[in-house]
C-alpha positions as semicolon CSV with decimal commas, in nm:
position;residue;x (nm);y (nm);z (nm)
1;M;-2,960;-3,994;28,912
2;S;-2,698;-4,203;28,735
3;K;-2,795;-4,450;28,467
4;P;-3,008;-4,740;28,594
5;T;-2,872;-5,080;28,683
6;I;-2,981;-5,386;28,488
7;E;-3,180;-5,499;28,793
8;Q;-3,369;-5,169;28,796
9;M;-3,438;-5,193;28,422
10;R;-3,569;-5,547;28,461
11;E;-3,827;-5,434;28,718
12;I;-4,014;-5,235;28,452
13;S;-4,232;-5,383;28,178
14;P;-4,162;-5,311;27,810
15;C;-4,511;-5,155;27,813
16;E;-4,385;-4,870;28,030
17;Y;-4,078;-4,816;27,813
18;S;-4,322;-4,712;27,542
19;E;-4,342;-4,379;27,727
20;G;-4,002;-4,286;27,587
21;L;-3,967;-4,503;27,278
22;P;-4,139;-4,486;26,937
23;R;-4,303;-4,794;26,785
24;E;-3,993;-4,841;26,568
25;Q;-3,795;-4,949;26,877
26;F;-4,016;-5,250;26,949
27;I;-3,929;-5,577;26,777
28;D;-4,183;-5,753;26,553
29;P;-4,430;-5,931;26,786
30;N;-4,396;-6,247;26,577
31;I;-4,066;-6,286;26,760
32;H;-4,203;-6,410;27,091
33;Q;-4,121;-6,607;27,404
34;M;-4,059;-6,972;27,320
35;W;-4,183;-7,122;27,645
36;P;-4,459;-7,000;27,877
37;Q;-4,411;-6,756;28,163
38;M;-4,051;-6,678;28,078
39;P;-3,900;-6,428;28,323
40;R;-3,838;-6,075;28,202
41;I;-3,483;-6,024;28,079
42;A;-3,277;-5,708;28,044
43;G;-2,921;-5,636;27,942
44;P;-2,688;-5,495;27,681
45;A;-2,727;-5,635;27,330
46;F;-2,451;-5,850;27,185
47;T;-2,538;-5,841;26,817
48;V;-2,492;-6,127;26,573
49;K;-2,553;-6,162;26,198
50;C;-2,588;-6,510;26,051
51;G;-2,559;-6,593;25,683
52;K;-2,826;-6,759;25,470
53;G;-2,864;-7,119;25,581
54;D;-2,584;-7,073;25,835
55;H;-2,548;-7,022;26,209
56;L;-2,172;-7,017;26,272
57;S;-2,175;-6,654;26,391
58;L;-2,424;-6,732;26,667
59;H;-2,235;-7,042;26,776
60;A;-1,917;-6,833;26,797
61;A;-2,097;-6,559;26,989
62;I;-2,188;-6,777;27,287
63;Y;-1,816;-6,795;27,370
64;R;-1,754;-6,423;27,315
65;A;-2,052;-6,248;27,472
66;S;-2,015;-6,141;27,834
67;A;-2,220;-6,257;28,131
68;G;-2,538;-6,050;28,145
69;D;-2,550;-5,984;27,770
70;V;-2,859;-6,050;27,561
71;I;-2,756;-6,209;27,231
72;V;-2,961;-6,048;26,950
73;V;-2,951;-6,225;26,614
74;E;-3,033;-6,141;26,253
75;A;-3,079;-6,488;26,106
76;D;-3,217;-6,705;25,827
77;P;-3,566;-6,810;25,943
78;E;-3,562;-7,122;25,725
79;Y;-3,318;-7,311;25,952
80;A;-3,270;-7,367;26,324
81;N;-3,009;-7,127;26,454
82;T;-2,967;-7,267;26,802
83;G;-3,068;-7,570;27,006
84;G;-3,045;-7,723;27,349
85;N;-2,668;-7,760;27,381
86;V;-2,587;-7,413;27,246
87;C;-2,836;-7,256;27,485
88;A;-2,699;-7,466;27,773
89;V;-2,348;-7,333;27,709
90;A;-2,480;-6,976;27,685
91;Q;-2,665;-7,027;28,014
92;Q;-2,352;-7,165;28,182
93;R;-2,161;-6,855;28,072
94;G;-2,422;-6,623;28,223
95;I;-2,584;-6,501;27,902
96;A;-2,919;-6,342;27,998
97;G;-3,108;-6,475;27,696
98;M;-3,141;-6,468;27,318
99;I;-3,357;-6,269;27,075
100;I;-3,350;-6,446;26,737
101;D;-3,508;-6,323;26,415
102;G;-3,538;-6,683;26,301
103;A;-3,607;-7,034;26,424
104;I;-3,470;-7,261;26,697
105;R;-3,501;-7,630;26,787
106;D;-3,483;-7,857;27,096
107;I;-3,751;-7,652;27,266
108;A;-3,810;-7,915;27,537
109;E;-3,445;-7,896;27,645
110;I;-3,448;-7,516;27,642
111;R;-3,774;-7,503;27,835
112;N;-3,653;-7,755;28,094
113;A;-3,335;-7,551;28,143
114;Q;-3,547;-7,234;28,177
115;F;-3,321;-7,043;27,939
116;P;-3,499;-6,737;27,795
117;V;-3,524;-6,741;27,416
118;F;-3,743;-6,529;27,189
119;A;-3,774;-6,645;26,827
120;R;-4,017;-6,675;26,535
121;G;-4,076;-7,045;26,576
122;L;-3,934;-7,396;26,554
123;M;-3,748;-7,582;26,280
124;P;-3,582;-7,924;26,327
125;K;-3,328;-7,872;26,046
126;P;-3,017;-7,680;26,158
127;G;-2,812;-7,443;25,949
128;A;-2,451;-7,495;25,844
129;K;-2,129;-7,359;25,999
130;E;-1,949;-7,203;25,704
131;Q;-1,998;-6,823;25,721
132;M;-1,867;-6,584;25,986
133;F;-1,967;-6,219;26,015
134;P;-1,815;-5,955;26,246
135;L;-1,979;-5,954;26,588
136;N;-2,133;-5,657;26,771
137;Q;-2,200;-5,470;26,447
138;P;-2,536;-5,304;26,363
139;I;-2,799;-5,560;26,262
140;V;-3,173;-5,559;26,192
141;C;-3,377;-5,784;26,419
142;G;-3,753;-5,792;26,384
143;G;-3,751;-5,466;26,191
144;V;-3,542;-5,277;26,448
145;K;-3,185;-5,163;26,390
146;V;-2,986;-5,283;26,690
147;H;-2,633;-5,174;26,775
148;G;-2,400;-5,362;27,005
149;G;-2,443;-5,215;27,353
150;D;-2,801;-5,098;27,303
151;Y;-3,025;-5,220;27,585
152;I;-3,291;-5,490;27,562
153;V;-3,592;-5,535;27,790
154;A;-3,810;-5,832;27,693
155;D;-4,094;-6,033;27,838
156;E;-4,428;-6,184;27,732
157;D;-4,555;-5,836;27,636
158;G;-4,280;-5,774;27,382
159;I;-3,922;-5,663;27,323
160;A;-3,798;-5,306;27,365
161;V;-3,467;-5,189;27,216
162;I;-3,331;-4,884;27,399
163;P;-3,050;-4,695;27,221
164;K;-2,754;-4,687;27,459
165;N;-2,723;-4,308;27,441
166;Q;-3,089;-4,268;27,545
167;L;-3,095;-4,513;27,835
168;K;-3,132;-4,272;28,127
169;Q;-3,393;-4,058;27,955
170;V;-3,605;-4,355;27,848
171;Y;-3,572;-4,530;28,184
172;D;-3,671;-4,219;28,380
173;L;-3,991;-4,184;28,178
174;A;-4,072;-4,553;28,220
175;K;-4,004;-4,540;28,595
176;A;-4,223;-4,232;28,639
177;R;-4,509;-4,404;28,457
178;T;-4,465;-4,721;28,662
179;D;-4,468;-4,528;28,990
180;K;-4,772;-4,325;28,884
181;D;-4,971;-4,636;28,793
182;A;-4,870;-4,814;29,114
183;A;-4,992;-4,521;29,325
184;M;-5,335;-4,512;29,160
185;S;-5,630;-4,733;29,248
186;L;-5,846;-4,880;28,975
187;S;-6,132;-4,649;29,067
188;E;-5,902;-4,347;29,040
189;W;-5,769;-4,470;28,707
190;K;-6,123;-4,531;28,582
191;A;-6,230;-4,178;28,676
192;Q;-5,935;-4,021;28,492
193;H;-5,971;-4,253;28,195
194;S;-6,344;-4,194;28,157
195;K;-6,299;-3,818;28,177
196;K;-6,027;-3,828;27,909
197;V;-6,228;-4,052;27,677
198;E;-6,548;-3,849;27,708
199;S;-6,360;-3,523;27,656
200;K;-6,206;-3,658;27,335
201;L;-6,543;-3,787;27,211
202;Q;-6,697;-3,446;27,273
203;E;-6,410;-3,280;27,087
204;L;-6,475;-3,510;26,789
205;G;-6,844;-3,435;26,796
206;Y;-6,947;-3,787;26,888
207;S;-7,278;-3,843;27,062
208;D;-7,463;-4,162;27,152
């Protein structure tokens, strides 16, 4: 099988990608969906680093990222890094969504537009536009080192970062787990789960 399409990747929850990824590849859960029931997003990471108190790099990135990219940002959490108009332009250009290790503003506009954004929270005060860093360079977002072209899968359960050279391997494991779970009834799962739990308790010498 060739590497999966973005549509195929998006069909699988970040939970199942944990089959092939260590904890270190999942972004800090304090970076979360900024409006309820956001759709799952998937796509290649377009990485951005913003300076302290500044968001110029992100504002430049919305014109340079490609349709389908997920913009992933290392930012100053003390200031808003994006707002309604910036997200609207990104949405017009086909950007899949944003993952921001920092704050945003204009949440009502972003929610009404249904543009997917994950961030730490809200801050009315925006940053400045005075510092520019090279785009698509390695950054750290929510404790995870992200390279341009790595793959992101994100939804309400969390955010997985899949190294681009491990995509097929990680996807295959996630797909196998998804298919296995889908083929099993709850009663079958319960029987297997109970057997596994009791076996481990016996091994540890636990008794009621």
